[in-house]
N, CA, C and O atoms as a GROMACS GRO file, in nm:
protein
  484
    1MET      N    1  -1.597   0.893  -0.302
    1MET     CA    2  -1.702   0.918  -0.304
    1MET      C    3  -1.709   0.764  -0.297
    1MET      O    4  -1.630   0.685  -0.349
    2ALA      N    5  -1.845   0.728  -0.204
    2ALA     CA    6  -1.860   0.514  -0.141
    2ALA      C    7  -1.830   0.480  -0.227
    2ALA      O    8  -1.797   0.543  -0.328
    3LYS      N    9  -1.838   0.330  -0.200
    3LYS     CA   10  -1.833   0.210  -0.326
    3LYS      C   11  -1.976   0.181  -0.307
    3LYS      O   12  -2.033   0.183  -0.198
    4ALA      N   13  -2.037   0.151  -0.439
    4ALA     CA   14  -2.128   0.070  -0.462
    4ALA      C   15  -2.165  -0.007  -0.338
    4ALA      O   16  -2.057  -0.022  -0.280
    5LYS      N   17  -2.262  -0.065  -0.263
    5LYS     CA   18  -2.340  -0.183  -0.226
    5LYS      C   19  -2.327  -0.251  -0.276
    5LYS      O   20  -2.361  -0.211  -0.387
    6ILE      N   21  -2.285  -0.385  -0.289
    6ILE     CA   22  -2.332  -0.508  -0.397
    6ILE      C   23  -2.420  -0.549  -0.290
    6ILE      O   24  -2.408  -0.549  -0.167
    7GLN      N   25  -2.546  -0.595  -0.399
    7GLN     CA   26  -2.675  -0.680  -0.389
    7GLN      C   27  -2.671  -0.779  -0.318
    7GLN      O   28  -2.582  -0.857  -0.351
    8ASP      N   29  -2.734  -0.812  -0.229
    8ASP     CA   30  -2.742  -0.944  -0.162
    8ASP      C   31  -2.802  -1.078  -0.354
    8ASP      O   32  -2.750  -1.189  -0.361
    9ALA      N   33  -2.874  -1.044  -0.438
    9ALA     CA   34  -2.826  -1.134  -0.500
    9ALA      C   35  -2.707  -1.127  -0.579
    9ALA      O   36  -2.662  -1.240  -0.597
   10ASP      N   37  -2.660  -1.065  -0.617
   10ASP     CA   38  -2.506  -1.046  -0.684
   10ASP      C   39  -2.456  -1.125  -0.578
   10ASP      O   40  -2.429  -1.245  -0.586
   11GLY      N   41  -2.446  -1.060  -0.491
   11GLY     CA   42  -2.294  -1.160  -0.346
   11GLY      C   43  -2.302  -1.289  -0.346
   11GLY      O   44  -2.197  -1.353  -0.347
   12LEU      N   45  -2.465  -1.374  -0.345
   12LEU     CA   46  -2.470  -1.487  -0.251
   12LEU      C   47  -2.432  -1.499  -0.458
   12LEU      O   48  -2.314  -1.529  -0.473
   13ALA      N   49  -2.491  -1.485  -0.568
   13ALA     CA   50  -2.486  -1.596  -0.641
   13ALA      C   51  -2.334  -1.573  -0.688
   13ALA      O   52  -2.295  -1.648  -0.777
   14ALA      N   53  -2.242  -1.477  -0.639
   14ALA     CA   54  -2.101  -1.459  -0.641
   14ALA      C   55  -2.064  -1.582  -0.527
   14ALA      O   56  -1.957  -1.642  -0.517
   15LEU      N   57  -2.127  -1.591  -0.484
   15LEU     CA   58  -2.082  -1.731  -0.393
   15LEU      C   59  -2.100  -1.838  -0.438
   15LEU      O   60  -2.011  -1.920  -0.458
   16ASP      N   61  -2.247  -1.859  -0.467
   16ASP     CA   62  -2.251  -1.968  -0.542
   16ASP      C   63  -2.160  -2.054  -0.652
   16ASP      O   64  -2.151  -2.174  -0.676
   17VAL      N   65  -2.073  -1.887  -0.729
   17VAL     CA   66  -2.027  -2.046  -0.846
   17VAL      C   67  -1.889  -2.050  -0.699
   17VAL      O   68  -1.821  -2.150  -0.674
   18TRP      N   69  -1.880  -1.938  -0.636
   18TRP     CA   70  -1.780  -2.032  -0.580
   18TRP      C   71  -1.801  -2.150  -0.524
   18TRP      O   72  -1.756  -2.253  -0.574
   19THR      N   73  -1.868  -2.148  -0.422
   19THR     CA   74  -1.914  -2.314  -0.370
   19THR      C   75  -1.906  -2.449  -0.493
   19THR      O   76  -1.925  -2.570  -0.482
   20ALA      N   77  -1.882  -2.395  -0.565
   20ALA     CA   78  -1.894  -2.498  -0.685
   20ALA      C   79  -1.780  -2.481  -0.774
   20ALA      O   80  -1.776  -2.580  -0.847
   21GLU      N   81  -1.702  -2.416  -0.797
   21GLU     CA   82  -1.611  -2.415  -0.848
   21GLU      C   83  -1.495  -2.423  -0.806
   21GLU      O   84  -1.407  -2.493  -0.855
   22ARG      N   85  -1.479  -2.300  -0.641
   22ARG     CA   86  -1.388  -2.285  -0.554
   22ARG      C   87  -1.243  -2.261  -0.610
   22ARG      O   88  -1.196  -2.147  -0.620
   23ALA      N   89  -1.199  -2.336  -0.633
   23ALA     CA   90  -0.990  -2.242  -0.642
   23ALA      C   91  -1.019  -2.237  -0.846
   23ALA      O   92  -0.934  -2.178  -0.914
   24ALA      N   93  -1.128  -2.296  -0.910
   24ALA     CA   94  -1.131  -2.280  -1.021
   24ALA      C   95  -1.234  -2.141  -1.102
   24ALA      O   96  -1.268  -2.118  -1.218
   25THR      N   97  -1.263  -2.046  -0.920
   25THR     CA   98  -1.351  -1.933  -0.977
   25THR      C   99  -1.322  -1.843  -1.038
   25THR      O  100  -1.240  -1.763  -0.992
   26PRO      N  101  -1.382  -1.824  -1.168
   26PRO     CA  102  -1.325  -1.686  -1.257
   26PRO      C  103  -1.360  -1.565  -1.167
   26PRO      O  104  -1.462  -1.543  -1.100
   27ARG      N  105  -1.212  -1.471  -1.188
   27ARG     CA  106  -1.207  -1.349  -1.157
   27ARG      C  107  -1.353  -1.279  -1.064
   27ARG      O  108  -1.397  -1.262  -0.950
   28THR      N  109  -1.384  -1.257  -1.211
   28THR     CA  110  -1.511  -1.152  -1.215
   28THR      C  111  -1.640  -1.203  -1.044
   28THR      O  112  -1.670  -1.134  -0.947
   29PRO      N  113  -1.676  -1.332  -1.077
   29PRO     CA  114  -1.740  -1.385  -0.886
   29PRO      C  115  -1.640  -1.390  -0.805
   29PRO      O  116  -1.668  -1.328  -0.702
   30LEU      N  117  -1.522  -1.440  -0.804
   30LEU     CA  118  -1.480  -1.440  -0.690
   30LEU      C  119  -1.470  -1.291  -0.634
   30LEU      O  120  -1.541  -1.237  -0.550
   31ALA      N  121  -1.369  -1.243  -0.701
   31ALA     CA  122  -1.387  -1.070  -0.593
   31ALA      C  123  -1.510  -1.007  -0.584
   31ALA      O  124  -1.523  -0.898  -0.529
   32THR      N  125  -1.627  -1.088  -0.647
   32THR     CA  126  -1.767  -1.001  -0.630
   32THR      C  127  -1.793  -1.097  -0.462
   32THR      O  128  -1.877  -1.051  -0.385
   33ALA      N  129  -1.746  -1.173  -0.438
   33ALA     CA  130  -1.797  -1.270  -0.353
   33ALA      C  131  -1.706  -1.203  -0.213
   33ALA      O  132  -1.752  -1.178  -0.102
   34VAL      N  133  -1.557  -1.185  -0.266
   34VAL     CA  134  -1.453  -1.117  -0.169
   34VAL      C  135  -1.572  -1.060  -0.105
   34VAL      O  136  -1.649  -1.095  -0.016
   35ARG      N  137  -1.562  -0.976  -0.173
   35ARG     CA  138  -1.628  -0.778  -0.165
   35ARG      C  139  -1.807  -0.794  -0.113
   35ARG      O  140  -1.901  -0.729  -0.069
   36TYR      N  141  -1.773  -0.909  -0.150
   36TYR     CA  142  -1.941  -0.895  -0.071
   36TYR      C  143  -1.972  -0.957   0.110
   36TYR      O  144  -2.054  -0.908   0.188
   37THR      N  145  -1.875  -1.080   0.141
   37THR     CA  146  -1.877  -1.075   0.236
   37THR      C  147  -1.746  -1.002   0.271
   37THR      O  148  -1.753  -1.016   0.394
   38ALA      N  149  -1.635  -0.936   0.252
   38ALA     CA  150  -1.584  -0.849   0.332
   38ALA      C  151  -1.685  -0.738   0.362
   38ALA      O  152  -1.662  -0.678   0.466
   39GLN      N  153  -1.823  -0.687   0.273
   39GLN     CA  154  -1.930  -0.561   0.281
   39GLN      C  155  -2.026  -0.636   0.404
   39GLN      O  156  -2.122  -0.583   0.460
   40ALA      N  157  -1.978  -0.756   0.427
   40ALA     CA  158  -2.128  -0.788   0.548
   40ALA      C  159  -2.000  -0.797   0.720
   40ALA      O  160  -2.013  -0.762   0.838
   41LEU      N  161  -1.928  -0.839   0.666
   41LEU     CA  162  -1.821  -0.795   0.788
   41LEU      C  163  -1.846  -0.664   0.895
   41LEU      O  164  -1.909  -0.644   0.999
   42ALA      N  165  -1.734  -0.571   0.780
   42ALA     CA  166  -1.810  -0.426   0.813
   42ALA      C  167  -1.975  -0.434   0.828
   42ALA      O  168  -2.011  -0.390   0.937
   43GLU      N  169  -2.071  -0.476   0.752
   43GLU     CA  170  -2.207  -0.395   0.875
   43GLU      C  171  -2.225  -0.507   0.985
   43GLU      O  172  -2.334  -0.536   1.034
   44ARG      N  173  -2.136  -0.551   1.009
   44ARG     CA  174  -2.157  -0.657   1.162
   44ARG      C  175  -2.084  -0.634   1.263
   44ARG      O  176  -2.130  -0.640   1.377
   45ALA      N  177  -1.933  -0.600   1.233
   45ALA     CA  178  -1.913  -0.485   1.342
   45ALA      C  179  -1.819  -0.349   1.294
   45ALA      O  180  -1.704  -0.318   1.264
   46PRO      N  181  -1.951  -0.294   1.311
   46PRO     CA  182  -1.856  -0.159   1.230
   46PRO      C  183  -1.775  -0.092   1.299
   46PRO      O  184  -1.755  -0.138   1.412
   47GLY      N  185  -1.700   0.035   1.260
   47GLY     CA  186  -1.606   0.097   1.303
   47GLY      C  187  -1.473   0.085   1.248
   47GLY      O  188  -1.449   0.032   1.139
   48ALA      N  189  -1.334   0.167   1.375
   48ALA     CA  190  -1.223   0.168   1.262
   48ALA      C  191  -1.105   0.130   1.338
   48ALA      O  192  -1.010   0.202   1.369
   49SER      N  193  -1.123   0.001   1.366
   49SER     CA  194  -1.010  -0.015   1.466
   49SER      C  195  -0.938  -0.107   1.429
   49SER      O  196  -0.817  -0.106   1.454
   50VAL      N  197  -1.008  -0.227   1.348
   50VAL     CA  198  -0.903  -0.276   1.218
   50VAL      C  199  -0.912  -0.309   1.096
   50VAL      O  200  -1.022  -0.280   1.051
   51GLU      N  201  -0.857  -0.347   1.038
   51GLU     CA  202  -0.802  -0.293   0.866
   51GLU      C  203  -0.887  -0.482   0.818
   51GLU      O  204  -0.999  -0.533   0.826
   52MET      N  205  -0.831  -0.499   0.800
   52MET     CA  206  -0.922  -0.642   0.676
   52MET      C  207  -0.829  -0.605   0.616
   52MET      O  208  -0.761  -0.504   0.627
   53ARG      N  209  -0.823  -0.721   0.523
   53ARG     CA  210  -0.760  -0.711   0.385
   53ARG      C  211  -0.728  -0.828   0.298
   53ARG      O  212  -0.627  -0.893   0.324
   54VAL      N  213  -0.794  -0.856   0.210
   54VAL     CA  214  -0.800  -0.924   0.100
   54VAL      C  215  -0.697  -0.931  -0.048
   54VAL      O  216  -0.762  -0.948  -0.151
   55PRO      N  217  -0.624  -0.926  -0.057
   55PRO     CA  218  -0.531  -0.838  -0.148
   55PRO      C  219  -0.586  -0.934  -0.302
   55PRO      O  220  -0.618  -1.049  -0.273
   56PRO      N  221  -0.590  -0.922  -0.356
   56PRO     CA  222  -0.579  -0.773  -0.410
   56PRO      C  223  -0.764  -0.700  -0.418
   56PRO      O  224  -0.785  -0.583  -0.450
   57PHE      N  225  -0.855  -0.782  -0.388
   57PHE     CA  226  -1.024  -0.821  -0.369
   57PHE      C  227  -1.046  -0.622  -0.314
   57PHE      O  228  -1.082  -0.520  -0.373
   58ALA      N  229  -1.008  -0.651  -0.202
   58ALA     CA  230  -1.102  -0.589  -0.065
   58ALA      C  231  -0.967  -0.527   0.050
   58ALA      O  232  -0.854  -0.573   0.068
   59ALA      N  233  -1.039  -0.397   0.118
   59ALA     CA  234  -0.969  -0.399   0.250
   59ALA      C  235  -1.060  -0.315   0.284
   59ALA      O  236  -1.098  -0.222   0.212
   60VAL      N  237  -1.124  -0.356   0.455
   60VAL     CA  238  -1.182  -0.294   0.517
   60VAL      C  239  -1.193  -0.265   0.637
   60VAL      O  240  -1.173  -0.362   0.710
   61GLN      N  241  -1.217  -0.169   0.692
   61GLN     CA  242  -1.197  -0.096   0.806
   61GLN      C  243  -1.356  -0.127   0.903
   61GLN      O  244  -1.459  -0.061   0.887
   62CYS      N  245  -1.338  -0.248   1.009
   62CYS     CA  246  -1.420  -0.261   1.093
   62CYS      C  247  -1.398  -0.284   1.262
   62CYS      O  248  -1.286  -0.248   1.298
   63ILE      N  249  -1.514  -0.353   1.406
   63ILE     CA  250  -1.488  -0.334   1.507
   63ILE      C  251  -1.419  -0.264   1.523
   63ILE      O  252  -1.309  -0.229   1.482
   64GLU      N  253  -1.568  -0.212   1.664
   64GLU     CA  254  -1.556  -0.043   1.753
   64GLU      C  255  -1.385  -0.076   1.777
   64GLU      O  256  -1.307  -0.162   1.736
   65GLY      N  257  -1.375   0.060   1.877
   65GLY     CA  258  -1.253   0.112   1.893
   65GLY      C  259  -1.200   0.219   1.879
   65GLY      O  260  -1.281   0.305   1.845
   66PRO      N  261  -1.004   0.288   1.898
   66PRO     CA  262  -0.973   0.394   1.866
   66PRO      C  263  -0.922   0.363   1.721
   66PRO      O  264  -0.819   0.297   1.710
   67GLY      N  265  -0.988   0.405   1.611
   67GLY     CA  266  -0.946   0.423   1.469
   67GLY      C  267  -0.799   0.471   1.397
   67GLY      O  268  -0.711   0.482   1.482
   68HIS      N  269  -0.775   0.489   1.322
   68HIS     CA  270  -0.611   0.544   1.293
   68HIS      C  271  -0.669   0.611   1.173
   68HIS      O  272  -0.774   0.613   1.109
   69THR      N  273  -0.544   0.667   1.173
   69THR     CA  274  -0.566   0.794   1.022
   69THR      C  275  -0.458   0.814   0.977
   69THR      O  276  -0.442   0.929   0.936
   70ARG      N  277  -0.344   0.721   0.964
   70ARG     CA  278  -0.213   0.714   0.901
   70ARG      C  279  -0.122   0.656   0.893
   70ARG      O  280  -0.066   0.597   0.986
   71GLY      N  281  -0.081   0.662   0.760
   71GLY     CA  282   0.006   0.476   0.777
   71GLY      C  283  -0.088   0.379   0.848
   71GLY      O  284  -0.190   0.407   0.911
   72THR      N  285  -0.017   0.220   0.818
   72THR     CA  286  -0.021   0.055   0.830
   72THR      C  287  -0.115   0.063   0.972
   72THR      O  288  -0.053   0.092   1.074
   73PRO      N  289  -0.236   0.042   0.984
   73PRO     CA  290  -0.322   0.076   1.133
   73PRO      C  291  -0.238  -0.065   1.231
   73PRO      O  292  -0.174  -0.160   1.187
   74PRO      N  293  -0.260  -0.042   1.322
   74PRO     CA  294  -0.194  -0.105   1.472
   74PRO      C  295  -0.299  -0.272   1.492
   74PRO      O  296  -0.287  -0.373   1.560
   75ASN      N  297  -0.374  -0.232   1.412
   75ASN     CA  298  -0.463  -0.365   1.401
   75ASN      C  299  -0.458  -0.448   1.216
   75ASN      O  300  -0.486  -0.376   1.121
   76VAL      N  301  -0.440  -0.520   1.205
   76VAL     CA  302  -0.483  -0.587   1.069
   76VAL      C  303  -0.463  -0.715   1.064
   76VAL      O  304  -0.383  -0.770   1.139
   77ILE      N  305  -0.538  -0.782   0.968
   77ILE     CA  306  -0.599  -0.894   0.992
   77ILE      C  307  -0.579  -0.929   0.810
   77ILE      O  308  -0.673  -0.887   0.743
   78GLU      N  309  -0.458  -1.007   0.724
   78GLU     CA  310  -0.479  -1.063   0.636
   78GLU      C  311  -0.478  -1.147   0.590
   78GLU      O  312  -0.410  -1.237   0.639
   79THR      N  313  -0.538  -1.167   0.489
   79THR     CA  314  -0.560  -1.332   0.463
   79THR      C  315  -0.562  -1.368   0.247
   79THR      O  316  -0.581  -1.267   0.179
   80ASP      N  317  -0.549  -1.454   0.196
   80ASP     CA  318  -0.595  -1.492   0.076
   80ASP      C  319  -0.783  -1.494   0.057
   80ASP      O  320  -0.867  -1.487   0.146
   81ALA      N  321  -0.805  -1.506  -0.091
   81ALA     CA  322  -0.937  -1.523  -0.099
   81ALA      C  323  -1.020  -1.640  -0.053
   81ALA      O  324  -1.121  -1.657   0.015
   82GLN      N  325  -0.921  -1.723  -0.128
   82GLN     CA  326  -0.995  -1.832  -0.036
   82GLN      C  327  -1.014  -1.877   0.069
   82GLN      O  328  -1.106  -1.942   0.119
   83THR      N  329  -0.830  -1.806   0.137
   83THR     CA  330  -0.926  -1.861   0.311
   83THR      C  331  -1.036  -1.739   0.401
   83THR      O  332  -1.109  -1.732   0.501
   84TRP      N  333  -0.983  -1.650   0.277
   84TRP     CA  334  -1.098  -1.577   0.338
   84TRP      C  335  -1.280  -1.662   0.326
   84TRP      O  336  -1.359  -1.683   0.418
   85LEU      N  337  -1.293  -1.684   0.217
   85LEU     CA  338  -1.453  -1.678   0.180
   85LEU      C  339  -1.472  -1.802   0.255
   85LEU      O  340  -1.584  -1.828   0.299
   86GLU      N  341  -1.340  -1.905   0.279
   86GLU     CA  342  -1.400  -2.011   0.449
   86GLU      C  343  -1.412  -2.001   0.513
   86GLU      O  344  -1.519  -2.001   0.575
   87LEU      N  345  -1.310  -1.984   0.547
   87LEU     CA  346  -1.360  -1.829   0.660
   87LEU      C  347  -1.556  -1.737   0.686
   87LEU      O  348  -1.650  -1.764   0.761
   88ALA      N  349  -1.541  -1.659   0.609
   88ALA     CA  350  -1.661  -1.665   0.577
   88ALA      C  351  -1.828  -1.699   0.568
   88ALA      O  352  -1.940  -1.651   0.588
   89THR      N  353  -1.773  -1.794   0.533
   89THR     CA  354  -1.902  -1.918   0.514
   89THR      C  355  -1.874  -2.033   0.594
   89THR      O  356  -1.938  -2.133   0.561
   90GLY      N  357  -1.775  -2.049   0.716
   90GLY     CA  358  -1.791  -2.137   0.808
   90GLY      C  359  -1.682  -2.296   0.790
   90GLY      O  360  -1.644  -2.386   0.863
   91ARG      N  361  -1.667  -2.257   0.650
   91ARG     CA  362  -1.572  -2.426   0.540
   91ARG      C  363  -1.474  -2.407   0.673
   91ARG      O  364  -1.465  -2.509   0.741
   92LEU      N  365  -1.409  -2.307   0.714
   92LEU     CA  366  -1.239  -2.277   0.779
   92LEU      C  367  -1.282  -2.213   0.943
   92LEU      O  368  -1.344  -2.109   0.968
   93ASP      N  369  -1.225  -2.314   1.034
   93ASP     CA  370  -1.265  -2.168   1.146
   93ASP      C  371  -1.131  -2.119   1.208
   93ASP      O  372  -1.040  -2.201   1.215
   94TRP      N  373  -1.115  -2.018   1.244
   94TRP     CA  374  -1.037  -1.926   1.273
   94TRP      C  375  -0.972  -1.909   1.334
   94TRP      O  376  -0.882  -1.837   1.291
   95ASP      N  377  -0.955  -1.967   1.521
   95ASP     CA  378  -0.834  -2.018   1.590
   95ASP      C  379  -0.758  -2.152   1.454
   95ASP      O  380  -0.639  -2.120   1.455
   96GLU      N  381  -0.770  -2.264   1.359
   96GLU     CA  382  -0.702  -2.338   1.304
   96GLU      C  383  -0.662  -2.238   1.172
   96GLU      O  384  -0.579  -2.286   1.095
   97ALA      N  385  -0.718  -2.094   1.142
   97ALA     CA  386  -0.675  -2.061   0.985
   97ALA      C  387  -0.572  -1.946   1.097
   97ALA      O  388  -0.499  -1.879   1.023
   98ILE      N  389  -0.556  -1.920   1.210
   98ILE     CA  390  -0.454  -1.853   1.255
   98ILE      C  391  -0.335  -1.949   1.301
   98ILE      O  392  -0.227  -1.892   1.314
   99ALA      N  393  -0.340  -2.109   1.332
   99ALA     CA  394  -0.249  -2.224   1.401
   99ALA      C  395  -0.181  -2.237   1.290
   99ALA      O  396  -0.067  -2.283   1.289
  100THR      N  397  -0.277  -2.177   1.126
  100THR     CA  398  -0.163  -2.270   1.034
  100THR      C  399  -0.138  -2.184   0.939
  100THR      O  400  -0.118  -2.225   0.825
  101ALA      N  401  -0.136  -2.026   0.976
  101ALA     CA  402  -0.119  -1.955   0.918
  101ALA      C  403  -0.148  -1.916   0.829
  101ALA      O  404  -0.093  -1.824   0.769
  102ARG      N  405  -0.250  -1.981   0.795
  102ARG     CA  406  -0.316  -1.869   0.657
  102ARG      C  407  -0.402  -1.705   0.637
  102ARG      O  408  -0.440  -1.648   0.534
  103VAL      N  409  -0.410  -1.672   0.753
  103VAL     CA  410  -0.446  -1.513   0.785
  103VAL      C  411  -0.350  -1.499   0.930
  103VAL      O  412  -0.327  -1.559   1.034
  104HIS      N  413  -0.314  -1.379   0.856
  104HIS     CA  414  -0.218  -1.316   0.946
  104HIS      C  415  -0.254  -1.227   0.978
  104HIS      O  416  -0.324  -1.151   0.912
  105ALA      N  417  -0.198  -1.203   1.136
  105ALA     CA  418  -0.322  -1.141   1.233
  105ALA      C  419  -0.248  -1.022   1.302
  105ALA      O  420  -0.139  -1.076   1.320
  106SER      N  421  -0.237  -0.922   1.342
  106SER     CA  422  -0.087  -0.836   1.407
  106SER      C  423  -0.220  -0.718   1.468
  106SER      O  424  -0.307  -0.653   1.410
  107GLY      N  425  -0.176  -0.734   1.626
  107GLY     CA  426  -0.289  -0.611   1.734
  107GLY      C  427  -0.368  -0.671   1.799
  107GLY      O  428  -0.436  -0.764   1.756
  108THR      N  429  -0.371  -0.620   1.932
  108THR     CA  430  -0.495  -0.687   2.001
  108THR      C  431  -0.588  -0.696   2.001
  108THR      O  432  -0.656  -0.766   2.076
  109ARG      N  433  -0.641  -0.590   1.866
  109ARG     CA  434  -0.789  -0.671   1.838
  109ARG      C  435  -0.838  -0.696   1.701
  109ARG      O  436  -0.936  -0.668   1.632
  110ALA      N  437  -0.700  -0.775   1.690
  110ALA     CA  438  -0.686  -0.806   1.556
  110ALA      C  439  -0.745  -0.965   1.573
  110ALA      O  440  -0.668  -1.053   1.613
  111HIS      N  441  -0.896  -0.999   1.538
  111HIS     CA  442  -0.998  -1.068   1.566
  111HIS      C  443  -1.091  -1.081   1.542
  111HIS      O  444  -1.169  -0.987   1.557
  112LEU      N  445  -1.151  -1.244   1.472
  112LEU     CA  446  -1.321  -1.204   1.396
  112LEU      C  447  -1.378  -1.309   1.515
  112LEU      O  448  -1.500  -1.313   1.499
  113ASP      N  449  -1.345  -1.385   1.614
  113ASP     CA  450  -1.370  -1.457   1.709
  113ASP      C  451  -1.514  -1.447   1.736
  113ASP      O  452  -1.534  -1.330   1.704
  114GLY      N  453  -1.639  -1.499   1.778
  114GLY     CA  454  -1.765  -1.510   1.687
  114GLY      C  455  -1.848  -1.340   1.633
  114GLY      O  456  -1.939  -1.268   1.674
  115LEU      N  457  -1.760  -1.340   1.532
  115LEU     CA  458  -1.805  -1.267   1.403
  115LEU      C  459  -1.820  -1.393   1.282
  115LEU      O  460  -1.785  -1.347   1.173
  116LEU      N  461  -1.844  -1.478   1.276
  116LEU     CA  462  -1.774  -1.548   1.145
  116LEU      C  463  -1.874  -1.699   1.209
  116LEU      O  464  -1.876  -1.753   1.320
  117PRO      N  465  -1.937  -1.724   1.101
  117PRO     CA  466  -1.934  -1.726   0.978
  117PRO      C  467  -2.016  -1.612   0.959
  117PRO      O  468  -2.102  -1.586   1.042
  118LEU      N  469  -1.997  -1.540   0.855
  118LEU     CA  470  -2.055  -1.447   0.757
  118LEU      C  471  -2.217  -1.481   0.741
  118LEU      O  472  -2.309  -1.464   0.821
  119VAL      N  473  -2.214  -1.532   0.614
  119VAL     CA  474  -2.279  -1.639   0.518
  119VAL      C  475  -2.295  -1.770   0.430
  119VAL      O  476  -2.254  -1.805   0.319
  120ARG      N  477  -2.397  -1.844   0.562
  120ARG     CA  478  -2.384  -1.986   0.506
  120ARG      C  479  -2.446  -2.011   0.331
  120ARG      O  480  -2.558  -1.992   0.283
  121ARG      N  481  -2.261  -2.083   0.242
  121ARG     CA  482  -2.310  -2.090   0.165
  121ARG      C  483  -2.256  -2.286   0.134
  121ARG      O  484  -2.299  -2.346   0.036
   0.00000   0.00000   0.00000
């Protein structure tokens, strides 16, 4: 069964809470904001060659190319919720996030160049 799509109004409201609260954002709006922006990534770059993870809130398959069926995928991007939301909203540059080890990316396709920001807030 597919997960329910987060509606724009709900996702943007959660992002507004995160924008105002940042590190003090309550868990529910933080989770909604992460899931909403991960959903936006999967819609912008459909595919299954990269798994983008923001534990414990979201994991999505994205970017065209060869997919995987079992075990750990060969192309993985993983980060924490605050870093992901900074990337998704354009507050943090992808190259800076990689250079400062705020994002862990493995595999030849594990990059989000040209896909960010997803939402301006």
